[in-house]
DSSP file (Angstrom, degrees, kcal/mol; ACC not computed):
  #  RESIDUE AA STRUCTURE BP1 BP2  ACC     N-H-->O    O-->H-N    N-H-->O    O-->H-N    TCO  KAPPA ALPHA  PHI   PSI    X-CA   Y-CA   Z-CA
    1    1 A X              0   0    0      0, 0.0     2,-0.1     0, 0.0     0, 0.0   0.000 360.0 360.0 360.0 118.8   -7.3  -11.2   18.6
    2    2 A X        -     0   0    0      1,-0.1     2,-0.3     0, 0.0     0, 0.0  -0.379 360.0-111.7 -75.5 150.8   -6.6  -11.5   14.9
    3    3 A X        -     0   0    0     -2,-0.1     2,-0.5     1,-0.0    -1,-0.1  -0.577  28.4-134.6 -80.3 136.9   -3.7   -9.6   13.3
    4    4 A X        -     0   0    0     -2,-0.3     2,-0.4     3,-0.0    -1,-0.0  -0.796  15.8-162.1 -94.3 130.5   -4.7   -6.8   11.0
    5    5 A X    >>  -     0   0    0     -2,-0.5     3,-1.2     1,-0.1     4,-0.8  -0.876  24.9-127.5-108.8 144.7   -3.0   -6.6    7.7
    6    6 A X  T 34 S+     0   0    0     -2,-0.4     3,-0.4     1,-0.3    -1,-0.1   0.803 107.7  60.9 -60.2 -27.8   -3.1   -3.3    5.7
    7    7 A X  T 34 S+     0   0    0      1,-0.2    -1,-0.3     4,-0.0     4,-0.1   0.761 103.1  50.2 -74.3 -20.5   -4.3   -5.2    2.6
    8    8 A X  T <4 S+     0   0    0     -3,-1.2     2,-0.3     2,-0.1    -1,-0.2   0.659  93.1  84.9 -88.8 -15.8   -7.4   -6.4    4.4
    9    9 A X  S  < S-     0   0    0     -4,-0.8     2,-0.0    -3,-0.4    -5,-0.0  -0.661  90.6-101.6 -86.1 144.5   -8.5   -3.1    5.7
   10   10 A X        -     0   0    0     -2,-0.3    -1,-0.1     1,-0.1    -2,-0.1  -0.362  40.7-109.1 -64.3 144.4  -10.6   -0.8    3.4
   11   11 A X        -     0   0    0     -4,-0.1     2,-0.2     1,-0.1    -1,-0.1  -0.365  29.6-128.2 -75.2 149.0   -8.7    2.0    1.8
   12   12 A X     >  -     0   0    0      1,-0.1     4,-2.2    -2,-0.1     5,-0.2  -0.474  21.6-111.3 -88.1 164.4   -9.3    5.5    2.9
   13   13 A X  H  > S+     0   0    0      1,-0.2     4,-2.5     2,-0.2     5,-0.2   0.843 118.6  56.5 -66.7 -30.4  -10.1    8.4    0.6
   14   14 A X  H  > S+     0   0    0      2,-0.2     4,-1.7     1,-0.2    -1,-0.2   0.897 107.8  47.8 -64.9 -40.8   -6.7   10.0    1.4
   15   15 A X  H  > S+     0   0    0      2,-0.2     4,-2.7     1,-0.2    -2,-0.2   0.916 111.6  50.6 -63.2 -42.6   -5.0    6.8    0.2
   16   16 A X  H  X S+     0   0    0     -4,-2.2     4,-2.3     1,-0.2    -2,-0.2   0.893 111.2  47.2 -66.4 -38.9   -7.1    6.8   -2.9
   17   17 A X  H  X S+     0   0    0     -4,-2.5     4,-2.4     2,-0.2    -1,-0.2   0.865 112.5  49.6 -66.1 -32.5   -6.3   10.3   -3.7
   18   18 A X  H  X S+     0   0    0     -4,-1.7     4,-2.7     2,-0.2    -2,-0.2   0.926 112.8  48.0 -71.4 -44.1   -2.6    9.8   -3.1
   19   19 A X  H  X S+     0   0    0     -4,-2.7     4,-2.5     1,-0.2    -2,-0.2   0.898 112.4  48.4 -66.9 -38.2   -2.6    6.8   -5.3
   20   20 A X  H  X S+     0   0    0     -4,-2.3     4,-2.9     2,-0.2     5,-0.3   0.930 111.8  48.8 -65.2 -44.8   -4.5    8.6   -8.1
   21   21 A X  H  X S+     0   0    0     -4,-2.4     4,-2.9    -5,-0.2     5,-0.4   0.905 112.2  50.2 -61.4 -40.0   -2.2   11.6   -8.0
   22   22 A X  H  X>S+     0   0    0     -4,-2.7     4,-2.3     1,-0.2     5,-1.7   0.948 112.0  46.1 -58.6 -49.4    0.8    9.3   -8.1
   23   23 A X  I  <>S+     0   0    0     -4,-2.5     5,-2.3     3,-0.2    -2,-0.2   0.913 120.7  37.9 -62.9 -41.9   -0.5    7.4  -11.1
   24   24 A X  I  <5S+     0   0    0     -4,-2.9     5,-0.4     3,-0.2    -2,-0.2   0.910 124.6  36.0 -78.6 -37.3   -1.5   10.5  -13.0
   25   25 A X  I  <5S+     0   0    0     -4,-2.9    -3,-0.2    -5,-0.3    -2,-0.2   0.786 134.1  16.0 -85.4 -27.8    1.4   12.8  -12.1
   26   26 A X  I  X5S+     0   0    0     -4,-2.3     4,-1.6    -5,-0.4    -3,-0.2   0.834 125.5  40.5-111.8 -59.3    4.2   10.4  -12.0
   27   27 A X  I  ><S+     0   0    0     -5,-1.7     4,-2.8     2,-0.2     5,-0.3   0.864 109.2  54.6 -68.6 -43.6    3.4    7.1  -13.6
   28   28 A X  H  ><S+     0   0    0     -5,-2.3     4,-2.5    -6,-0.2     5,-0.2   0.932 112.2  43.1 -57.8 -51.8    1.5    8.2  -16.7
   29   29 A X  H  > S+     0   0    0     -5,-0.4     4,-2.2     2,-0.2    -1,-0.2   0.884 114.7  50.8 -67.0 -34.3    4.2   10.6  -18.0
   30   30 A X  H  X S+     0   0    0     -4,-1.6     4,-2.3     2,-0.2    -2,-0.2   0.945 114.0  44.2 -68.6 -43.7    7.1    8.1  -17.2
   31   31 A X  H  X S+     0   0    0     -4,-2.8     4,-2.1     2,-0.2    -2,-0.2   0.916 113.2  50.0 -72.3 -40.6    5.3    5.2  -19.1
   32   32 A X  H  X S+     0   0    0     -4,-2.5     4,-2.4    -5,-0.3    -1,-0.2   0.923 111.8  48.7 -59.8 -42.7    4.4    7.4  -22.0
   33   33 A X  H  X S+     0   0    0     -4,-2.2     4,-2.5     1,-0.2    -2,-0.2   0.911 112.3  48.3 -64.3 -42.6    8.0    8.7  -22.3
   34   34 A X  H  X S+     0   0    0     -4,-2.3     4,-2.3     2,-0.2    -1,-0.2   0.867 110.4  52.3 -67.5 -31.4    9.3    5.1  -22.1
   35   35 A X  H  X S+     0   0    0     -4,-2.1     4,-2.2     2,-0.2    -2,-0.2   0.937 112.9  44.3 -68.2 -45.5    6.8    4.0  -24.8
   36   36 A X  H  X S+     0   0    0     -4,-2.4     4,-2.3     1,-0.2    -2,-0.2   0.896 113.5  50.3 -68.2 -37.5    8.0    6.8  -27.1
   37   37 A X  H  X S+     0   0    0     -4,-2.5     4,-2.3     2,-0.2    -1,-0.2   0.906 111.7  48.7 -62.7 -42.5   11.6    6.1  -26.4
   38   38 A X  H  X S+     0   0    0     -4,-2.3     4,-2.2     2,-0.2    -2,-0.2   0.881 111.7  48.5 -63.8 -41.4   11.1    2.4  -27.2
   39   39 A X  H  X S+     0   0    0     -4,-2.2     4,-2.5     2,-0.2     5,-0.2   0.919 112.0  49.0 -63.6 -44.2    9.3    3.2  -30.4
   40   40 A X  H  X S+     0   0    0     -4,-2.3     4,-2.1     1,-0.2    -2,-0.2   0.881 111.6  49.6 -66.1 -35.2   12.0    5.6  -31.5
   41   41 A X  H  X S+     0   0    0     -4,-2.3     4,-2.6     2,-0.2    -1,-0.2   0.906 110.0  50.5 -68.4 -39.4   14.7    3.0  -30.7
   42   42 A X  H  X S+     0   0    0     -4,-2.2     4,-2.7     2,-0.2    -2,-0.2   0.912 112.4  47.1 -63.7 -42.8   12.8    0.3  -32.7
   43   43 A X  H  X S+     0   0    0     -4,-2.5     4,-2.5     2,-0.2     5,-0.2   0.922 113.6  48.6 -64.5 -43.7   12.5    2.7  -35.8
   44   44 A X  H  X S+     0   0    0     -4,-2.1     4,-2.2    -5,-0.2    -2,-0.2   0.925 114.3  45.6 -63.5 -42.4   16.2    3.5  -35.4
   45   45 A X  H  X S+     0   0    0     -4,-2.6     4,-2.1     2,-0.2    -2,-0.2   0.904 111.9  50.9 -70.9 -40.7   17.2   -0.2  -35.2
   46   46 A X  H  X S+     0   0    0     -4,-2.7     4,-2.6     1,-0.2     5,-0.4   0.936 112.3  46.9 -61.4 -47.2   14.9   -1.2  -38.1
   47   47 A X  H  X S+     0   0    0     -4,-2.5     4,-2.0     1,-0.2     5,-0.4   0.879 110.6  53.4 -62.0 -40.0   16.5    1.6  -40.3
   48   48 A X  H  < S+     0   0    0     -4,-2.2     4,-0.3    -5,-0.2    -1,-0.2   0.879 115.9  39.8 -57.1 -43.1   20.0    0.5  -39.2
   49   49 A X  H  < S+     0   0    0     -4,-2.1    -2,-0.2     1,-0.1    -1,-0.2   0.851 128.2  24.5 -84.4 -32.8   19.3   -3.1  -40.2
   50   50 A X  H  < S+     0   0    0     -4,-2.6    -3,-0.2    -5,-0.2    -2,-0.2   0.556 116.2  55.5-115.6  -5.6   17.3   -2.7  -43.5
   51   51 A X  S  < S-     0   0    0     -4,-2.0    -3,-0.2    -5,-0.4    -2,-0.1   0.574  92.7-139.4 -98.5  -9.6   18.2    0.6  -44.9
   52   52 A X        -     0   0    0     -5,-0.4    -1,-0.2    -4,-0.3    -2,-0.1  -0.255  45.8 -28.3  83.0-172.1   21.9    0.2  -45.1
   53   53 A X  S    S-     0   0    0      1,-0.1     2,-0.1    -4,-0.1    -4,-0.0  -0.357  78.9 -90.0 -74.5 160.4   24.5    2.9  -44.2
   54   54 A X        -     0   0    0      1,-0.1     2,-0.4     2,-0.0    -1,-0.1  -0.415  39.9-127.8 -69.8 148.2   23.7    6.5  -44.7
   55   55 A X              0   0    0      1,-0.1    -1,-0.1    -3,-0.1    -3,-0.0  -0.795 360.0 360.0 -99.9 135.8   24.5    8.0  -48.0
   56   56 A X              0   0    0     -2,-0.4    -1,-0.1     0, 0.0    -2,-0.0   0.461 360.0 360.0 -91.3 360.0   26.5   11.2  -48.3
């Protein structure tokens, strides 16, 4: 009798819905927030290096 692995069995509709909900509700906002934060950091770092100190 062969051992059954979860990766070899076809996924169910419930698992697909749960995966889709996780990707759209959790991962998409987290990844977009990280992308925006990384861009903001890069702009800040670029300005710190090439614009010099702030002028009063």
